[in-house]
C-alpha positions in Angstrom: -0.1 -0.1 0.1 2.8 2.3 0.6 3.8 1.6 -3.1 0.3 2.7 -4.0 0.5 6.0 -2.2 4.0 6.8 -3.6 2.5 6.1 -7.0 -0.7 8.5 -6.6 1.6 10.9 -5.0 4.3 10.9 -8.0 1.8 10.6 -10.8 -1.1 12.2 -9.2 -4.3 12.8 -11.5 -2.7 11.2 -14.4 -2.3 7.8 -12.8 -5.9 8.1 -11.3 -7.2 8.6 -14.8 -5.6 5.6 -16.3 -6.5 3.4 -13.4 -10.1 4.6 -13.3 -10.3 4.1 -17.2 -8.8 0.8 -17.2 -11.2 -0.4 -14.4 -14.4 0.8 -16.4 -12.8 -1.1 -19.6 -12.9 -4.2 -17.3 -9.1 -4.6 -16.1 -9.3 -5.9 -12.4 -7.6 -3.1 -10.8 -8.2 -1.5 -7.4 -10.1 1.6 -8.6 -12.0 2.2 -5.4 -9.0 2.1 -3.1 -7.0 4.4 -5.5 -9.6 7.1 -5.3 -9.8 6.7 -1.7 -6.0 7.1 -1.4 -6.4 10.4 -3.5 -9.1 11.6 -1.5 -6.9 11.2 1.5 -4.0 12.8 -0.3 -6.1 15.9 -0.9 -6.3 16.8 2.7 -2.6 17.0 3.1 -2.2 19.1 -0.2 -0.6 16.4 -2.1 -3.5 16.3 -4.9 -6.4 18.5 -5.9 -9.6 16.9 -5.1 -11.3 19.0 -7.9 -8.8 17.7 -10.3 -9.2 14.3 -9.2 -13.0 14.1 -9.5 -12.6 15.6 -12.8 -10.1 12.7 -13.9 -12.3 10.0 -12.7 -15.4 11.4 -14.1 -13.9 11.7 -17.5 -12.3 8.1 -17.2 -15.6 6.7 -16.4 -17.6 8.4 -19.4 -14.9 7.9 -21.9 -14.6 3.9 -21.1 -18.5 3.2 -20.6 -18.8 5.5 -23.9 -16.7 3.0 -25.9 -18.9 -0.2 -24.4 -21.9 1.8 -25.1 -20.6 2.3 -28.9 -19.7 -1.4 -28.7 -23.2 -2.6 -27.7 -24.9 -0.2 -30.3 -23.0 -1.6 -33.1 -22.5 -5.3 -32.0 -25.5 -5.9 -29.9 -25.7 -9.3 -28.3 -22.2 -10.6 -29.7 -20.4 -8.1 -27.5 -22.7 -9.0 -24.5 -21.7 -12.5 -25.1 -18.1 -11.9 -25.3 -18.0 -9.7 -21.9 -20.2 -12.5 -20.1 -17.8 -15.3 -21.2 -14.7 -13.5 -19.6 -16.5 -12.7 -16.5 -16.0 -14.7 -13.3 -19.9 -15.5 -13.3 -20.7 -15.7 -16.7 -23.8 -17.9 -16.1 -25.7 -15.2 -14.3 -24.0 -12.0 -16.1 -26.2 -11.7 -19.3 -29.5 -12.5 -16.9 -28.3 -10.0 -14.2 -27.5 -7.2 -17.1 -30.9 -7.6 -18.8 -32.7 -7.6 -15.5 -31.0 -4.3 -14.5 -31.4 -2.3 -17.7 -35.1 -3.8 -18.2 -36.2 -3.0 -14.9 -34.4 0.3 -14.0 -33.8 2.0 -17.6 -31.2 4.4 -17.2 -30.9 4.2 -13.4 -29.3 1.1 -14.0 -26.3 2.5 -15.2 -25.9 4.5 -11.7 -26.7 1.3 -9.8 -24.3 -1.0 -11.9 -21.2 1.2 -10.9 -21.6 -0.5 -7.5 -22.3 -4.1 -8.6 -19.4 -6.4 -9.4 -19.9 -8.7 -12.7 -22.5 -6.1 -14.1 -20.7 -2.7 -13.8 -18.9 -3.3 -17.2 -22.0 -4.9 -19.0 -24.6 -2.1 -18.2 -23.2 0.4 -20.8 -22.9 -2.1 -23.8 -26.4 -3.6 -23.0 -27.9 0.0 -22.8 -26.5 0.6 -26.4 -27.7 -2.9 -27.4 -31.3 -1.8 -26.5 -30.8 1.5 -28.3 -30.9 3.9 -25.5 -30.8 7.4 -26.9 -27.3 9.0 -26.6 -28.4 12.0 -24.9 -30.1 9.6 -22.2 -27.0 7.6 -21.8 -24.7 10.5 -21.1 -27.2 11.9 -18.8 -27.3 8.7 -16.6 -23.9 7.7 -17.0 -22.6 11.1 -16.1 -24.6 11.0 -12.8 -23.3 7.4 -12.0 -19.7 8.4 -12.6 -20.2 11.6 -10.7 -21.9 9.7 -7.7 -19.4 6.8 -7.7 -16.2 9.2 -7.9 -17.4 11.5 -5.4 -18.2 8.8 -2.9 -14.8 7.1 -2.7 -12.9 10.4 -2.7 -15.3 11.6 -0.2 -14.5 8.6 2.0 -10.9 9.2 1.6 -11.2 12.7 2.8 -13.2 11.8 5.5 -11.2 9.0 6.9 -7.9 10.5 5.9 -6.6 10.1 9.3 -7.4 6.4 9.3 -6.1 6.1 6.2 -2.9 7.4 6.6 -2.7 5.2 10.0 -3.3 2.1 8.3 -1.1 2.7 5.4 1.6 3.4 7.6 1.0 0.3 9.7 0.7 -1.7 6.6 4.2 -0.2 5.3 5.7 -1.4 8.5 4.4 -4.9 8.0 4.3 -5.1 4.3 5.1 -8.7 3.9 2.2 -9.4 6.3 -0.2 -7.2 4.7 0.4 -8.7 1.4 0.0 -12.2 2.6 -3.2 -11.2 4.4 -4.3 -9.3 1.0 -3.5 -12.2 -1.1 -5.1 -14.7 1.1 -8.3 -12.6 1.0 -8.2 -12.3 -2.8 -7.7 -16.1 -3.1 -10.5 -16.9 -0.7 -12.8 -14.7 -2.6 -11.6 -16.3 -5.8 -12.3 -19.7 -4.5 -15.6 -18.9 -3.0 -16.8 -17.6 -6.7 -15.3 -20.5 -8.4 -16.9 -23.0 -5.7 -20.3 -21.5 -6.6 -19.9 -21.7 -10.1 -19.0 -25.4 -9.8 -22.1 -26.0 -7.6 -24.1 -24.1 -10.3 -22.9 -26.2 -13.0 -23.3 -29.3 -11.5 -27.0 -28.2 -10.9 -27.5 -27.5 -14.5 -26.2 -30.7 -15.8 -28.5 -32.5 -17.9 -29.0 -33.9 -21.0 -29.0 -31.5 -23.9 -30.8 -31.9 -27.3 -28.8 -30.7 -30.0 -29.7 -28.7 -33.0 -30.0 -31.8 -35.4 -32.2 -33.6 -32.8 -34.3 -30.9 -32.5 -34.7 -30.5 -36.4 -35.4 -34.0 -36.5 -38.2 -33.9 -33.8 -39.7 -31.4 -36.1 -39.4 -33.1 -39.5 -40.6 -36.4 -37.8 -43.8 -34.8 -36.6 -43.0 -35.1 -32.9 -44.5 -31.5 -32.5 -41.8 -30.3 -29.9 -42.8 -27.4 -27.8 -40.0 -24.9 -28.2 -39.6 -22.2 -25.5 -37.3 -19.1 -25.7 -36.6 -18.4 -21.9 -34.7 -15.2 -22.8 -36.0 -12.1 -20.8 -37.8 -9.4 -22.5 -34.9 -7.1 -22.6 -32.7 -10.1 -24.2 -35.3 -10.7 -27.2 -35.2 -6.9 -27.6 -31.5 -7.0 -28.0 -31.5 -10.0 -30.2 -35.0 -10.2 -31.7 -34.3 -13.5 -33.8 -36.0 -16.5 -32.5 -36.7 -20.3 -33.7 -39.7 -20.3 -35.7 -43.1 -21.1 -33.5 -41.1 -20.7 -30.3 -43.1 -19.5 -27.2 -41.5 -16.8 -25.3 -41.3 -16.9 -21.5 -38.6 -15.5 -19.4 -37.2 -17.9 -16.6 -39.5 -16.5 -13.8 -42.4 -17.1 -16.1 -41.8 -20.7 -16.4 -44.0 -21.9 -13.3 -47.1 -20.2 -15.0 -46.3 -21.4 -18.5 -46.2 -25.2 -17.1 -49.7 -24.8 -16.2 -50.5 -24.5 -19.9 -48.0 -27.0 -21.5 -48.9 -30.8 -22.4 -46.8 -33.3 -21.0 -47.2 -35.4 -24.2 -44.8 -33.4 -26.1 -41.0 -32.9 -25.9 -40.3 -29.5 -24.7 -37.0 -27.8 -25.7 -35.9 -24.7 -24.2 -33.2 -22.2 -25.5 -31.6 -19.1 -24.4 -28.5 -16.9 -25.6 -26.3 -17.3 -22.6 -23.2 -19.3 -21.5 -23.6 -22.9 -20.6 -27.5 -22.7 -21.5 -27.6 -21.5 -17.8 -31.3 -20.0 -18.4 -32.6 -22.9 -20.5 -31.1 -25.6 -18.2 -32.5 -23.7 -15.0 -36.2 -23.8 -16.8 -36.0 -27.4 -17.8 -35.2 -28.1 -14.0 -38.3 -26.0 -13.1 -40.4 -28.1 -15.5 -38.8 -31.5 -14.3 -40.0 -30.5 -11.0 -43.4 -30.3 -12.3 -43.5 -33.6 -14.0 -42.3 -32.9 -17.3 -40.1 -35.9 -17.9 -38.8 -34.7 -21.4 -37.8 -31.0 -21.0 -34.2 -30.4 -22.1 -32.0 -27.4 -23.1 -31.0 -26.8 -26.6 -27.2 -27.2 -26.7 -25.5 -24.1 -27.8 -29.0 -22.1 -27.7 -29.9 -19.9 -30.4 -26.5 -19.3 -31.7 -26.2 -22.9 -32.3 -29.5 -23.1 -34.3 -28.2 -20.0 -36.4 -24.8 -21.2 -37.3 -26.5 -24.5 -38.5 -28.1 -22.5 -40.9 -31.8 -23.0 -39.8 -34.5 -20.3 -40.4 -35.2 -17.9 -37.7 -38.1 -15.2 -37.4 -37.5 -11.8 -36.7 -40.8 -10.0 -35.1 -41.6 -6.6 -36.9 -40.9 -3.7 -35.0 -38.6 -5.4 -32.5 -35.4 -3.6 -31.6 -32.2 -4.8 -33.8 -29.3 -3.3 -32.4 -27.0 -4.1 -35.3 -29.2 -1.6 -37.5 -29.4 1.0 -34.8 
């Protein structure tokens, strides 16, 4: 931590700008601690609080602006990329869709404080064709709140931060071990949760070829699109004849479905997570032939099969 103070003191606002920019682009760097150290140093005159706030604000808007444009141009593809490299890829898409779909522009503010969603909110807003002016308004507000909060904490607890940093500098090796152990413990916890989730959704998948064969042989499979409303707005393609029901709507949909037909569920998320969860809900209700589609919608499209694109739906690529 003493090295962190030395770096912030020596390179000041430039370092603060670069680290905040990289954090918002998705790099695993200590953005909040750097802001707090900068806030503490502003009390002693080591840094300008106004310049620090301006640098953090600009870095936030620039980085999220890049993701917003990427989402606007590439839609669901950029979201899938981001969620695949996330530590929690199975919930990443669903969480980001839920935030934007439920809160609209306010999600850009809340997402600043939600790990795993903070980087995804801006491209999701772009993919949903949020007006540029609306994006800039909420993005600036969120960036201002996030930056001011951590700088303010540094100012408010400058004495304690100085004391903690001084103590850590005296016991730097022990502090490094403690921080390293905490980081590894958190990573192990998240990986364990992911392992348990993957075990929970482990079940037989129906391949694209098998689904096509069911349709061709007249088995009349019930195909269900379990993406959220926001997810379907980002990518309006769907398998012809598919019913639309988000994961939370599956229990209600189960009351209307026939158990005499196979049910194939698909999503557009890593590991077919939402589709597998929906199949599990149907299995609990007595459906013995409910399975997720392996590879989801992307696999269906990649195989060259036809898709429907409802008239009037938002198509991010054309925005």
